[in-house]
N, C-alpha and C positions, 0 to 999 in steps of 0.2 A: 692550933693544930686540929683540935676537935672539929672546928667549923670547916676546916679544909677537907677532912675525911667525910664529913656530913655532905658537903657540896659535891665531892667526888662520887659518893654513893648515889646521890640524887641524880646526877648526870648519867651515871651508869644505868640506873633504873629507867630513866627516860629513853636512853639509847636502846636498851633491851626492849622496851615497849614499842618503839618505832620499828625495830627489826621484826618483832612478832606480828605487828600489823601488816608489814610488807609481805611476810610469809603467808598470812591468811588471805591477803588480796591475790597473791600469786596462785595459791591453791584453788581459789574460787574462779580463777580464769580471768578476773578483771573485766569480764564482758567482751574479751577480744580473742579468747582461745578457740571459739567456735564449738565448744563441747556443751554449751548450755542448750536446754530444750528450746527449739525455735518457737517464736511467738505464734499464736493461732492465726494472726492476720497474714503470716507469710506462707501459710499452708493452704493449698487448694484441694478440695475433696469433691469428687464426682459421685453423686448419689443417684442410683437408678432403682426402678422397681417394676413390678408386673402391671398389667393393664386393668385388672378389676378394681372396683372402687375401694375395697378395703386395703389393697396394696398401695393404691395411690394415696390413701389417707396416711398410712404408716410412713410412706416415703416422705410425704410433706411434713409430718411431725419431726422426722429426723433432720430434714433440711432446715426447718425453722430453729430447732435447738442448736444445731451446729453454727448457723449464722449468728444466732444470739450470743454464742460463745466467742465470736470473732473470726471464725474460719471463713475462707472464701469457698463458696459452695456452687458447683455446677449441677443443676437439677436435670435429670433425664427420666422423668416419670413415664409410666405407661409404655415401657419398652416392648412388652409382649408377654409371652408365656414364661413359666419358670425356667425352662431350658434356655431360652434366649437370655434371660437375666443371669443365669448361672454362667453361661459362656462368656457374657460380658465381664463379669467380675473375675472369672478365672483367667481371662486373657488380659486383664488390666484396663479394659475400656471404661470400666467404672471401678470405684474403690469400695463402695459400701451399698448395702441393700437390705431390706427386710426379707426374711424367709421364714417358713413354717417347718416345724419338726417333722411332720409327715413327709414333706418333700425331701428334707435332709436325710431321713432314713432311706427313702427310695433311691436317692442319688448314691448313697454308700452301699446299696444292696443289702440293707439290714431290715429286720422285722422289729416291730414294737415289742418290748418285753412287758408291757402292761403297767409301766410306771413312768410317769411323765418326766420326773427328774432324771431317772436312769437313762431314758431315751435321749434326753437333752445332753447328758454327759458323754454318751457314746458318740453322738453326732459331733459334739465339740471336739472330742479327741480325734475322731476320724477326719474331719475337715482340716484340722491343724496338720495332721500327719500327711494326708494325701494331697491337699490343695494349698496349704499355707494360708488358710483363711480362718479367722477367729470368729466364733459366735459369742456375742456379748450377752448380757443378762436376758433371760427368757421372761416373757410376760404371762400372766395367768389367763389371758384371752384364749379361749378354746374354740377354734373354728373347725369343728368336726361335723359329722352327720348325726341326725337324730330323727325322731318322729314327732310331727306336729299335728294339731287339730284345733278346732274352735273351742272356746270356753264351754259352749252348750253341749257339744259332742263329748267333751271330756267328762262333764258331769253326768251325761246320759250313760256313758260307759263305766263310770266310777273309776276312771283312770287318772292317776297322777304319775305313774311310772310305766315303762314298757311291759314289764311282767304282768301288769294288771290286764293286759290284752289277751292273756292266755285263756283259752276256752271261748273267746269271742272272735278272734282273728279270722277264723274260717268263714265268718259271715260278714266280714268287713272288706271294703275296697280301699286301695291306697294309690295315690298319685305320686309319680316320681319322674325325674329326668333320667336319661339313659345312664349317666354315671351313677345315679342313685340306686339303680338296680343292682349293680355290682357292689357298691360300697355301702348300701343301705339295706335294701330288701334281702339280699343274699346273706348279709351279716346277721340280720335279725333271725332269719331262718336257722342259721348255723348255731348261734349262741343261745337264742331263746327257745328254739325248737318248735316254732309254729309258722304256718303259712297263711296268706290272706286269700280271700275268696277270688279277688281279681286285682291284678297290678296293671295300672294304666300308665303308659310312658308318654311324657310330653317333651317337646323340643327344648324347653327351658324350665328351670326350677321355678321361675317367677310365675309360670302359668299354673302351677300346682296349687298355689294358695287360693286364687279365686275359685278353682274347681272344688276345693273343700268348703270354702265360705258359702258357695251357692248350694251346697248339699249334694252335688254330683258325686263327690268322693267323701269317704269317712275320715281319711287320714292322708298325710303326705310326708314323704321323705324330704327333710330340709337340712340346710346347713345352719349350725347353731348361732351364727352371727348374722344371718340373713335379716335385713331391716324389715322384711315383710312380716316377720313374727310380731314385731311391735305395731306395724301398720295395720294388720288385720286383728291384732289383739289375740293371737293364738297362744295355745299352751304348748310348751316344749316338754314332752314327757321325759321323766328322769330315766337315764340309762343306768339302771340299778345293777346291771351285770357287767358294766364297762365293756360293752360290745364294740363300741366305736373308739379307736385309738385317739388319745389326746393330741391335739394339733395346735401347738403354741408358737407364737412368733418371737423372733429375736433379730437384732441387727447383726449382719455378718459383714466383716471388714477384712480387707487384705492385710496380711501381716506386715508387709513392707511399709504400709502407711501407719499402722498401729505402733510399730516400733519407733517410727519417726515422731509420732504424736500420740503417746499413750493416754493423754488427757481426753481423747475422743471417747474412751470407755466411760470415764467419769461423767461426761456430759450426757451420753445416751442412756446409761444405766439408771439414771434418776427417773426416767420415764417409765421403766418396766413395770413397777407395781401398780401404776395408774391404769394400765390397759387391761380391761376385763372384757368378758364376753358381752355383758350388758352395755358397757361403754361403747364397744364397737357397733352394736345394734343401734344405739341412740344416735351416734354420730353419723352413721350411714343413713338413718331416717332423715336427718337434717339435710344431707346432701341430696337425697332423693326428692326432697321437698323444694329444691331449687337453690339452696345455698352452695357457694363454691367450696371446694375442698380446702382451699387456702383459708377462707374465713372460718370454717368449722374447726380446722386444726388450730388456728391462732387463738380462737376463743377458748378452746379446751385447755391449751397450755397456759393461758392467762388465768383461767379459773383455778388451775392447780398450782399457780405460783411458779411456774417453770419459765415464763417469759417476763 
């Protein structure tokens, strides 16, 4: 009798175990309920970006990472201006693109509050609420305006930061692009309180570097990630009064896609801390020297262990 009850208990336990396993399988969907996150290979992502070299580089980095993660990626680099790219992502022509915080603030009609993180957070909130677009992790790469000069001129002026030019600016000339007048020279005058002897405007920022290198100008308004800073071995003076708003990049992605494939954020957010101002300069120098955007981006990701 004892053996009978022992056998009955064993069979009952085995039956209960089978029932529990069936319940677990049913709850997990058994691979057929359609509620599982779709595989990366079944998702197509259209990635687009602006026409400048830095934007092309960022676009390529995103494309390579997403393809490495198994996504099908359609690349539409060099689409045009920031307005063209924004209209493309807002209308669904593309799904994902790099963008900078200064442009994000402008698009939302907001002003910088002088804090890079707070600016980013209000952009992230604003784009989500107004456009249903998510900004992923921001990089420390800061593509803003600044004042540059040669190593020799910086030593002669005893200048390592912009405020060191006080008392000397009135006898100094500065070269700039037309945009640099508004976003550079005028900002320096407003925040630092001094004016230059002469402001010479050039058609392109690229022309301001040889003007200073040749001695025709003392200083130039430059963008902080311009590869010419490294090419000409210029000094970028420290903006010690934070006159120029921080301008950091981040991937922006349509919510409809991100809800379908939230793993996109994990893939791209790993890149964010590696993108610095100096890194952007160095990579753009390589491209200016004749290497392709694809080769430069691939080598960088491999060095960082991301590919």
